[in-house]
N, C-alpha and C positions, 0 to 999 in steps of 0.2 A: 599604260599612262593613266588610265582611270583609277587604278589602285593608289597611285601616288596622290592624285587629286583627292580621293576619298580619305586617305590617311591625313593629309594636311587639313582637310575640312573637319574631320573628327577631332584632331588635336586642337584646333582653334575652338571648337565647341566645348570640349572638355576643359580647356583653360578658363573659358567663361563660366561654365557650370561649377567647376571645382574651386576656382580661385587659387591664388598662389599664397603659400605660407613658407617663409624662409626658416621657420622654426617649428618644432613639433607641436601639434595640437591634437586634441581628442575629437574625433569626428562624431557624427550623430549616433553612430552605433557603439561608441565607446572605444574605438581603436586609435592607437597612436598613429598619426599621419603627418606627412611632410610634403612640401613641394606642391604639386597639383594632384593631391589625393592619393599619394603613395602610402599604402598601409605598411608601416614599419614595425608593427606589433608582432608578437610571436605567431599570430595567426595569418599574417600577411606575407607577401613575397620578400619583405626587407629590401636589401640592395644586393646586387651582384658584386663579385670581386672587381669586375671591370668598371662598374659604376663607382665603387669605393676608390679605385685607383684614379679615376677621373677627378673625383672630389679632392683627393690628396694632391694631385698635380696642381689643381686650381688653387688650393689652399697654400701650397708651397710657393707658387708664383706670387700670390698675394703677399705672403710673408716677406719674400725677397723685395718686393716693391716697397713695403712698409719700412723695412730696414734701410733701403736705399734713400727713401725720402727723409728718414729720421737722422741718418748719419752720413754726412758728405764724404767721409773717409771709408765707408763700408766696402766699396768696390775695389779699393786699393789694398785691402788686407789680404794676407795669404789665404789660399783656398781653404785650408783646414780651419782657420779662424772664422771664415765666412760660414763654413759648415756648422760650427758650434753655435754661432749666433743665429743662424736660420733654424736649426733644430730646437734650440732653447725657446726662441720666439714662437715657433710653431706650437710647441707644447704648452707654453705658458700664456700665449697671447701677448701682443705688443705692450699693453698697459702693465702687465705683471713683469715682463722682461725689463721694462724701463726702470723698475725698482732696483735693479742691480746696478746702481749708479757707479759704485767704486769699480766694479768689474768693467763696466762700459768705459769709464775713464781710463782704466789701465789698458784696455784694448785700443782706445783711440791713440794712446801714446806708445803703442807696440810693446807694452810691458806685459808680456804674456805670462811670466811667472807670477806676477801680482794678480793678474786676471784669474789664473788657475787657483791661487790662494783664496780669492773671493768666492769662487765656486765651492771650494772645499769647506769654507767656513760658513756655508749658508744652510738654511732650512731645506732648500732644494736638494742639496747633497744628501741630507738625512732621509729625504722622501724617496729619492731615486738614485741610490748610491752607485749602482752599476753603470747607469747612463752617465751620471756626473763624472765618474772616474774615466770613462771613455773620452768625455769632453776635455777633461784636464790633460789627458795624454795627448790629444789632438792639439790643444793650444800650446803645450810645452814643446812640441816638435819644432815650433817656429822660433825658439830661443837661439 
């Protein structure tokens, strides 16, 4: 029981001493750091795969919530269409995803072939062709 108490106390003290940063900063020794003093530079522990998976799950949940808030029709779309939207929005961020106005309009109208064309005719397609082709295939399944 004392170990748990000590752990909680140490964590609270470190939170106060280190402070929280949601983005990378350079600490007093010149190391890239994030969160509560986590050294993510090549000399530090970085993050574990389990931590990365936790971050990914959290980010995907946030992405789904953003899409659900942005598009009242999102939940009613076929699963594969939701996948495409979630993955594109995750990769690009919501503000960049929203720039795909014609694709989004086509998706809202269940015009999946037009949505696929919009992906194919985009800079995004040229930047990540393998990924974009998978998304096109997924969205065309629903025609």
